[in-house]
C-alpha positions as CSV (number, residue, x, y, z in Angstrom):
1,M,5.8,-5.5,-8.6
2,F,2.8,-6.6,-10.7
3,D,3.2,-3.8,-13.4
4,A,4.3,-6.2,-16.1
5,L,1.6,-8.7,-15.4
6,T,-1.0,-5.9,-15.2
7,D,0.0,-4.5,-18.6
8,R,-0.1,-7.9,-20.2
9,L,-3.5,-8.8,-18.8
10,S,-4.9,-5.3,-19.6
11,G,-3.9,-5.8,-23.3
12,V,-5.7,-9.1,-23.4
13,F,-8.8,-7.7,-21.8
14,D,-8.9,-4.7,-24.0
15,Q,-9.1,-7.0,-27.0
16,L,-11.9,-9.0,-25.5
17,T,-14.0,-6.1,-24.2
18,G,-13.6,-4.2,-27.5
19,R,-15.7,-6.8,-29.3
20,G,-19.4,-7.1,-29.4
21,A,-19.4,-10.9,-29.8
22,L,-16.9,-13.6,-28.9
23,S,-16.3,-17.0,-30.5
24,E,-14.8,-20.0,-28.6
25,K,-11.7,-19.4,-30.7
26,D,-11.4,-15.8,-29.4
27,V,-11.7,-17.0,-25.8
28,D,-9.1,-19.7,-26.3
29,A,-6.6,-17.2,-27.8
30,A,-7.2,-14.9,-24.8
31,L,-6.7,-17.7,-22.3
32,R,-3.4,-18.7,-24.0
33,E,-2.2,-15.1,-23.6
34,I,-3.2,-15.1,-19.9
35,R,-1.4,-18.4,-19.4
36,V,1.8,-17.0,-20.9
37,A,1.5,-13.8,-18.9
38,L,1.2,-15.8,-15.6
39,L,4.2,-18.0,-16.5
40,E,6.3,-15.0,-17.4
41,A,5.3,-13.5,-14.0
42,D,7.0,-16.6,-12.4
43,V,3.8,-18.2,-11.1
44,A,4.3,-21.9,-10.3
45,L,3.4,-24.1,-13.2
46,P,1.0,-26.4,-11.3
47,A,-0.8,-23.3,-9.9
48,V,-1.1,-21.9,-13.5
49,K,-2.5,-25.2,-14.8
50,D,-5.1,-25.4,-12.1
51,F,-6.0,-21.7,-12.5
52,M,-6.4,-22.0,-16.3
53,S,-8.5,-25.2,-16.1
54,R,-10.9,-23.5,-13.7
55,V,-11.1,-20.3,-15.8
56,R,-11.6,-22.3,-19.1
57,E,-14.3,-24.4,-17.6
58,Q,-16.4,-21.3,-16.9
59,A,-15.3,-19.0,-19.8
60,V,-16.0,-21.5,-22.7
61,G,-19.7,-22.1,-23.0
62,E,-22.9,-20.7,-24.3
63,R,-23.6,-18.6,-21.2
64,V,-20.5,-16.5,-21.7
65,I,-20.3,-16.4,-25.5
66,R,-23.9,-15.4,-25.9
67,A,-23.9,-12.9,-23.0
68,V,-24.6,-9.2,-23.6
69,A,-21.0,-8.3,-22.7
70,P,-19.0,-11.5,-23.1
71,G,-15.7,-9.7,-22.7
72,Q,-16.7,-8.4,-19.3
73,Q,-17.9,-11.8,-18.3
74,V,-14.4,-13.3,-19.0
75,V,-12.8,-10.5,-17.1
76,K,-15.0,-11.2,-14.1
77,I,-14.3,-14.9,-14.2
78,V,-10.5,-14.3,-14.3
79,H,-10.9,-11.8,-11.4
80,D,-12.9,-14.3,-9.3
81,E,-10.5,-17.2,-9.9
82,L,-7.5,-14.9,-9.2
83,V,-9.1,-14.1,-5.8
84,V,-9.4,-17.9,-5.2
85,L,-5.7,-18.4,-6.2
86,L,-4.6,-15.7,-3.8
87,G,-6.6,-17.0,-0.8
88,G,-10.4,-16.9,-1.4
89,E,-13.3,-14.5,-1.0
90,G,-13.5,-14.5,2.8
91,E,-12.3,-11.8,5.1
92,P,-8.5,-11.5,5.4
93,E,-7.1,-13.8,8.1
94,G,-5.8,-11.8,11.0
95,L,-3.6,-12.9,13.8
96,A,-4.9,-15.2,16.5
97,L,-4.3,-13.1,19.6
98,A,-7.1,-14.3,21.8
99,G,-6.2,-16.1,25.0
100,E,-4.3,-15.5,28.3
101,P,-1.6,-13.0,27.8
102,P,1.2,-12.8,27.0
103,V,0.5,-14.3,23.5
104,A,3.7,-15.3,21.7
105,I,4.3,-14.7,18.0
106,L,7.4,-16.5,16.5
107,M,9.1,-15.0,13.4
108,A,11.0,-17.4,11.3
109,G,12.8,-17.2,7.9
110,L,16.1,-17.2,6.1
111,Q,18.8,-14.6,6.6
112,G,18.1,-11.4,4.7
113,S,14.4,-12.0,4.3
114,G,13.5,-9.0,6.5
115,K,12.5,-10.7,9.8
116,T,13.9,-8.1,12.1
117,T,12.4,-5.2,10.2
118,T,9.1,-7.0,9.9
119,T,9.1,-7.7,13.7
120,A,9.3,-4.0,14.4
121,K,6.6,-3.2,11.8
122,L,4.3,-5.9,13.2
123,A,4.8,-4.6,16.7
124,L,3.9,-1.0,15.6
125,R,0.8,-2.3,13.8
126,L,-0.4,-4.2,16.9
127,T,0.3,-1.2,19.1
128,S,-1.4,1.4,17.0
129,R,-4.3,-0.6,15.5
130,E,-5.0,-3.4,17.9
131,K,-4.1,-1.3,21.0
132,K,-1.9,-4.1,22.4
133,K,1.0,-3.7,24.7
134,V,3.9,-5.4,22.8
135,L,7.3,-6.6,23.7
136,V,9.9,-7.6,21.0
137,A,12.9,-9.8,21.7
138,S,15.8,-10.8,19.4
139,L,16.9,-14.4,19.7
140,D,19.5,-14.0,17.0
141,T,22.7,-14.7,18.8
142,R,24.8,-15.4,15.7
143,R,24.4,-12.4,13.3
144,P,26.5,-9.5,14.3
145,A,24.5,-6.5,15.7
146,A,21.2,-8.3,15.1
147,M,20.0,-7.5,18.7
148,E,21.1,-3.9,18.4
149,Q,19.2,-3.6,15.1
150,L,16.0,-4.8,16.6
151,A,16.5,-2.4,19.6
152,Q,16.9,0.5,17.2
153,M,13.9,-0.5,15.1
154,A,11.8,-0.9,18.3
155,Q,12.8,2.5,19.4
156,K,11.7,4.0,16.1
157,A,8.4,2.1,16.3
158,G,7.9,3.2,19.9
159,V,7.6,-0.3,21.3
160,A,9.4,-2.0,24.2
161,C,12.4,-4.2,23.5
162,L,13.9,-6.9,25.8
163,P,17.2,-5.6,27.2
164,I,20.3,-7.3,25.7
165,V,22.2,-9.6,28.0
166,K,25.4,-10.9,26.4
167,G,26.3,-14.6,26.5
168,Q,22.7,-16.0,26.7
169,S,21.5,-18.6,24.3
170,A,18.4,-18.2,22.1
171,V,16.4,-20.6,24.4
172,E,17.5,-18.6,27.5
173,I,16.4,-15.3,25.9
174,A,13.0,-16.8,25.0
175,K,12.5,-17.9,28.6
176,R,13.5,-14.4,29.9
177,A,11.2,-12.7,27.3
178,M,8.2,-14.7,28.3
179,S,8.9,-14.2,32.1
180,A,9.4,-10.4,31.6
181,A,6.2,-10.1,29.6
182,R,4.2,-11.9,32.4
183,L,5.7,-9.7,35.1
184,Q,5.2,-6.4,33.2
185,G,1.7,-7.0,31.8
186,F,2.5,-7.3,28.1
187,D,-0.3,-8.6,25.8
188,V,2.0,-9.8,23.0
189,V,5.6,-11.0,22.7
190,I,7.2,-11.1,19.3
191,L,10.2,-13.4,19.1
192,D,12.7,-12.7,16.3
193,T,14.5,-15.9,15.7
194,A,17.9,-16.4,14.0
195,G,18.1,-16.9,10.2
196,R,20.4,-19.0,8.1
197,T,21.5,-18.9,4.5
198,S,19.7,-22.2,4.1
199,I,17.5,-24.5,6.1
200,D,19.6,-26.8,8.4
201,E,19.1,-29.2,11.2
202,E,20.5,-27.0,13.9
203,M,18.3,-24.1,13.1
204,M,15.1,-26.2,13.0
205,A,16.0,-27.9,16.3
206,E,16.6,-24.5,17.9
207,A,13.3,-23.2,16.6
208,A,11.5,-26.3,17.9
209,R,12.9,-25.8,21.4
210,I,11.9,-22.1,21.4
211,A,8.4,-23.1,20.3
212,E,8.1,-25.5,23.2
213,I,9.0,-22.7,25.7
214,A,6.9,-19.9,24.2
215,R,4.0,-22.0,22.8
216,P,3.3,-19.4,20.1
217,R,-0.2,-18.8,18.8
218,E,1.3,-17.6,15.6
219,T,4.4,-18.9,13.8
220,L,5.0,-16.6,10.8
221,L,7.4,-17.2,8.0
222,V,9.0,-14.1,6.6
223,A,9.9,-14.6,2.9
224,D,11.4,-12.3,0.4
225,A,9.0,-11.8,-2.6
226,L,11.9,-10.9,-4.9
227,T,13.3,-14.4,-4.7
228,G,10.3,-15.7,-6.7
229,Q,9.8,-19.4,-6.6
230,D,12.7,-19.8,-4.2
231,A,10.4,-18.1,-1.6
232,V,7.7,-20.6,-2.3
233,E,10.1,-23.6,-1.9
234,T,11.5,-22.1,1.3
235,A,7.9,-21.8,2.8
236,R,7.1,-25.4,1.8
237,R,10.3,-26.8,3.4
238,F,9.9,-24.7,6.6
239,H,6.3,-25.9,6.9
240,E,7.4,-29.5,6.7
241,R,9.7,-29.1,9.7
242,L,8.1,-26.3,11.7
243,P,4.2,-25.9,11.8
244,L,3.6,-22.5,10.4
245,T,0.3,-20.5,10.7
246,G,0.9,-17.8,8.1
247,L,3.3,-16.0,5.8
248,V,4.6,-12.5,5.5
249,L,6.0,-11.4,2.1
250,T,8.5,-8.6,2.1
251,R,9.8,-6.2,-0.6
252,M,6.4,-6.1,-2.4
253,D,7.4,-2.6,-3.5
254,G,10.3,-4.1,-5.5
255,D,10.5,-4.7,-9.3
256,G,10.2,-8.5,-9.1
257,R,7.6,-10.4,-11.1
258,G,5.2,-11.2,-8.3
259,G,5.0,-14.9,-8.9
260,A,5.7,-15.8,-5.2
261,A,2.6,-13.9,-4.0
262,L,0.4,-15.6,-6.6
263,S,1.8,-19.1,-6.0
264,M,2.4,-19.1,-2.2
265,R,-1.1,-20.0,-1.0
266,W,-1.7,-22.6,-3.7
267,V,1.6,-24.4,-3.1
268,T,1.8,-24.2,0.7
269,G,-1.9,-24.0,1.7
270,L,-0.9,-21.3,4.2
271,P,-2.5,-17.9,4.3
272,I,-0.5,-14.8,3.4
273,K,-1.2,-12.4,6.4
274,F,0.9,-9.4,5.7
275,L,2.8,-7.7,2.9
276,G,5.9,-5.5,3.4
277,V,5.3,-2.5,1.1
278,S,8.2,-0.2,2.0
279,E,11.3,0.1,4.2
280,K,9.5,2.5,6.6
281,V,8.5,1.2,10.0
282,D,4.8,1.6,9.1
283,G,5.2,-0.1,5.7
284,L,3.2,-3.3,6.5
285,D,-0.2,-3.9,5.0
286,A,-2.7,-6.6,5.8
287,F,-3.1,-9.0,2.9
288,D,-6.5,-9.0,1.1
289,A,-7.0,-11.3,-1.9
290,R,-9.8,-9.2,-3.4
291,R,-7.9,-6.0,-3.3
292,L,-4.7,-7.4,-4.7
293,A,-6.6,-9.1,-7.5
294,G,-8.2,-5.8,-8.3
295,R,-4.8,-4.1,-8.5
296,I,-3.3,-6.8,-10.7
297,L,-6.2,-6.5,-13.1
298,G,-5.8,-2.7,-13.3
299,R,-9.0,-2.0,-11.3
300,G,-7.1,-0.2,-8.5
301,D,-7.8,-0.4,-4.8
302,I,-10.0,2.5,-3.8
303,V,-10.9,1.1,-0.4
304,S,-7.2,0.9,0.6
305,L,-6.8,4.5,-0.7
306,V,-9.7,5.7,1.5
307,E,-8.4,3.8,4.5
308,K,-4.9,5.2,4.0
309,A,-6.4,8.7,3.9
310,A,-8.4,8.1,7.1
311,A,-5.3,6.7,8.9
312,E,-2.7,9.3,7.7
313,V,-4.6,12.6,7.5
314,D,-4.6,14.9,10.5
315,Q,-8.3,15.5,11.1
316,D,-7.8,18.7,13.1
317,Q,-5.6,20.1,10.4
318,A,-8.1,19.1,7.8
319,E,-10.9,20.8,9.6
320,R,-8.9,24.0,10.0
321,L,-8.1,23.9,6.3
322,A,-11.7,23.3,5.4
323,R,-12.8,26.4,7.4
324,K,-10.1,28.5,5.7
325,M,-11.1,27.2,2.2
326,A,-14.8,28.0,3.0
327,K,-13.6,31.6,3.4
328,G,-11.7,31.4,0.1
329,K,-8.2,31.4,1.8
330,F,-5.3,29.2,0.8
331,D,-1.7,30.3,1.4
332,L,1.6,28.6,0.7
333,E,1.8,27.0,4.2
334,D,-1.6,25.3,3.4
335,F,-0.1,24.2,0.1
336,R,2.9,22.7,1.9
337,Q,0.7,20.9,4.3
338,Q,-1.1,19.3,1.4
339,L,2.2,18.2,-0.1
340,A,3.2,16.7,3.3
341,Q,-0.2,14.8,3.5
342,L,0.4,13.4,0.0
343,K,3.9,12.2,1.1
344,K,2.4,10.6,4.3
345,M,0.0,8.6,2.1
346,G,2.9,7.0,0.3
347,G,3.6,9.6,-2.4
348,L,2.0,10.2,-5.8
349,A,3.2,6.8,-7.2
350,S,1.6,4.9,-4.3
351,I,-1.7,6.7,-4.7
352,M,-1.8,6.3,-8.5
353,G,-1.2,2.5,-8.0
354,M,-4.4,2.3,-6.1
355,M,-6.5,4.2,-8.6
356,P,-8.6,2.4,-11.3
357,G,-7.5,2.9,-14.9
358,M,-3.9,3.9,-14.0
359,N,-2.3,1.7,-16.7
360,K,1.2,2.0,-18.1
361,A,0.1,4.7,-20.6
362,A,-1.6,6.8,-17.9
363,R,1.4,6.6,-15.6
364,A,3.7,7.5,-18.5
365,Q,1.5,10.6,-19.2
366,V,1.9,11.7,-15.5
367,A,5.6,11.1,-15.6
368,A,5.9,13.2,-18.8
369,S,4.2,16.1,-17.1
370,G,7.2,16.3,-14.7
371,F,5.0,16.2,-11.6
372,D,6.3,13.3,-9.5
373,D,7.5,12.6,-6.0
374,K,10.8,14.3,-6.7
375,A,8.9,17.4,-7.9
376,I,6.8,17.4,-4.7
377,A,10.0,17.2,-2.6
378,R,11.5,20.2,-4.5
379,Q,8.3,22.2,-4.0
380,E,8.3,21.5,-0.3
381,A,11.9,22.6,-0.1
382,I,11.1,25.9,-1.9
383,I,8.3,26.6,0.6
384,L,10.5,25.7,3.6
385,S,13.1,28.2,2.3
386,M,10.5,31.0,2.7
387,T,9.8,33.0,5.9
388,P,6.4,32.6,7.6
389,E,5.5,36.1,6.3
390,E,6.3,35.1,2.7
391,R,4.3,31.9,3.0
392,A,1.3,33.8,4.3
393,K,1.7,36.7,1.7
394,P,3.1,35.4,-1.5
395,D,2.5,38.7,-3.2
396,I,5.5,40.2,-1.4
397,L,7.9,37.8,-3.2
398,K,9.9,40.0,-5.5
399,A,13.0,39.2,-7.5
400,S,15.6,39.5,-4.7
401,R,13.5,37.3,-2.4
402,K,13.0,34.7,-5.1
403,R,16.8,34.5,-5.7
404,R,17.3,33.9,-1.9
405,I,14.6,31.3,-1.8
406,A,16.0,29.5,-4.9
407,M,19.5,29.4,-3.4
408,G,18.1,28.1,-0.1
409,A,16.2,25.3,-1.8
410,G,18.9,24.4,-4.3
411,V,16.8,25.2,-7.4
412,E,16.6,27.8,-10.1
413,V,14.4,30.9,-9.9
414,P,12.1,29.6,-12.6
415,E,11.2,26.7,-10.3
416,V,10.2,29.3,-7.6
417,N,8.1,31.2,-10.2
418,K,6.4,27.9,-11.3
419,L,5.5,27.1,-7.7
420,I,4.1,30.6,-7.1
421,K,2.0,30.3,-10.2
422,M,0.7,26.9,-9.3
423,H,-0.3,28.2,-5.8
424,R,-2.0,31.2,-7.3
425,Q,-4.1,28.9,-9.6
426,M,-5.0,26.7,-6.6
427,A,-5.9,29.7,-4.5
428,D,-8.2,31.0,-7.2
429,M,-9.9,27.7,-7.4
430,M,-10.3,27.5,-3.6
431,K,-11.7,31.1,-3.6
432,K,-14.3,30.0,-6.2
433,A,-15.1,27.0,-4.1
434,G,-15.5,29.1,-1.0
435,Q,-18.0,31.4,-2.9
436,G,-20.0,28.3,-3.8
437,K,-19.1,28.5,-7.5
438,G,-17.5,25.1,-7.6
439,L,-14.2,24.0,-9.2
440,P,-14.1,23.7,-13.0
441,G,-13.8,20.2,-14.4
442,M,-14.7,18.3,-11.3
443,P,-17.7,16.0,-10.7
444,G,-20.9,17.6,-9.4
445,G,-19.8,21.0,-10.6
446,G,-16.6,20.8,-8.5
447,R,-18.2,21.9,-5.2
448,M,-16.5,20.8,-2.0
449,P,-17.4,17.3,-0.9
450,P,-20.0,17.5,2.0
451,G,-18.4,17.2,5.4
452,M,-14.9,17.4,4.0
453,G,-12.4,17.3,6.9
454,G,-15.1,16.1,9.2
455,P,-15.1,13.1,11.6
456,G,-12.9,10.1,10.9
457,M,-13.9,7.4,8.4
458,G,-14.9,3.9,9.3
459,G,-17.1,1.0,8.6
460,A,-20.0,1.7,6.2
461,G,-18.5,5.1,5.5
462,L,-15.5,3.6,3.8
463,D,-17.6,1.3,1.7
464,A,-19.8,4.3,0.6
465,A,-16.8,6.4,-0.1
466,A,-15.3,3.6,-2.2
467,A,-18.5,3.2,-4.1
468,D,-18.8,6.9,-4.8
469,L,-15.2,7.1,-6.0
470,L,-15.7,4.1,-8.4
471,K,-18.7,5.9,-9.9
472,G,-16.6,9.1,-10.3
473,R,-18.4,11.0,-7.5
474,A,-17.0,12.8,-4.5
475,P,-16.8,10.3,-1.6
476,S,-19.9,11.4,0.4
477,G,-20.0,8.3,2.6
478,A,-16.7,9.2,4.2
479,G,-17.0,12.9,4.0
480,G,-14.4,13.2,1.2
481,L,-10.7,12.5,1.6
482,P,-9.9,15.0,4.4
483,G,-7.0,17.3,3.9
484,L,-6.7,16.7,0.1
485,P,-8.3,19.5,-1.8
486,G,-10.1,18.3,-4.9
487,A,-9.8,14.6,-3.8
488,G,-13.4,14.1,-5.0
489,G,-12.0,13.4,-8.5
490,L,-9.3,10.9,-7.5
491,S,-10.9,8.0,-9.3
492,R,-10.3,9.5,-12.7
493,P,-7.2,8.7,-14.6
494,P,-5.3,11.6,-16.2
495,S,-6.7,10.8,-19.6
496,S,-10.2,11.7,-18.3
497,G,-9.5,15.1,-16.9
498,G,-6.5,14.8,-14.6
499,F,-6.1,15.4,-10.9
500,P,-8.2,18.4,-9.8
501,G,-6.4,20.6,-7.4
502,L,-2.9,19.7,-8.7
503,P,-2.1,21.9,-11.6
504,G,0.7,20.7,-13.8
505,L,-0.7,17.2,-14.1
506,P,-2.2,16.1,-17.3
507,G,-5.7,17.4,-17.5
508,G,-5.0,20.0,-14.8
509,K,-4.9,23.7,-15.3
510,T,-2.1,24.5,-17.7
511,K,-0.5,27.5,-19.2
512,R,-2.4,29.2,-21.9
């Protein structure tokens, strides 16, 4: 969503940091460019004016212009003020779940903003991360199949859903949901209210009656980030009629300009609590102003990448693979598991979006190599078309077997040959690593990160891992990125050596 803004700001900062000295005229020209970039990204004009006045106040002066690295000083000022615009330096505001259960969460918003999907996502997050017993209930008696949709989404998320009783009003369903939650010992009840195509008196009156019954600790407005400033206006008007406690922005993985996310806090004064980042039931991320500011300025989000690895990677599987790699063994089934782990972490595009230095040119270089999420899916299909024996012993793959595998995967035989060659290169690398010779082109001689595949990551370990990655070292604090061979070099963009362990990417091992 922020690609266009990131590219514009990166161009401005490249001009600034490329100079040894800056005049006030240079700073003014850069600030004009930043202002235009923010306006083109659909950020609200009053928010842009306030942001630029604060940046200019700090950026124009003897302290910056005469600094050792004035360009970097300006970049830091813009970053810090962007964090303030998004919500401030403090820790992300979580949900207020303290108190006597069941705690009610009321979901509000216009029709089509993603309330029902977000309700299921939030229930899954509270269940898996907060260890809460959650009940979801649909109060949407108007939209056809709205209740059935929530029931299906709840089943997919593995959370309880209030049974559907035809003919009840939204207020009656709210009473039944709160009563059932008390009787059955639920910690949290999430109430999915009805949406409208626009804000009207009837909808607001119904929401107010539901709030009186449920007494929600949190009233979250779900807004579609792709609607731009309309989402900001909707939030402002809702907040005037129904006291909101936070916002959830959906479709943040879309190709909109991102102005809603940058304007929302400034215009409404409400904290953004979550971002919907995919259509999957686990595609809900906690909002963190510092991390989002870093991604907008092209600095990546290494901490989120490490957290995602810790959450998605199967530790037992990673430990088994580490033991095999220590013996120099790496078969096609191991390779398939690594591709599956990559997909679980959101795919190659998602991972690259969190890495520092992955600007438009670097992403274009990766795309030109032909190694993308579609290529990963094809490679997985090829391996799945093999028998267990063929995966364990790739050397037995002769011409007739390759033709059968290609037909089963829906690809040509050269694709199968390419995969086998890639695996052979990786197996050779793993064999060298197992013998203690290290992997060529990787930091620290390319030796395996200490404790790779070890215990889970958490707390100080994540911070240490992030710091290591930002310095181009293997993440020692968190024991590496478990289950991802060669992940110690993830912080390097392709232009500085590629992705170790993934031949075929720029900078990786190529055909000679």
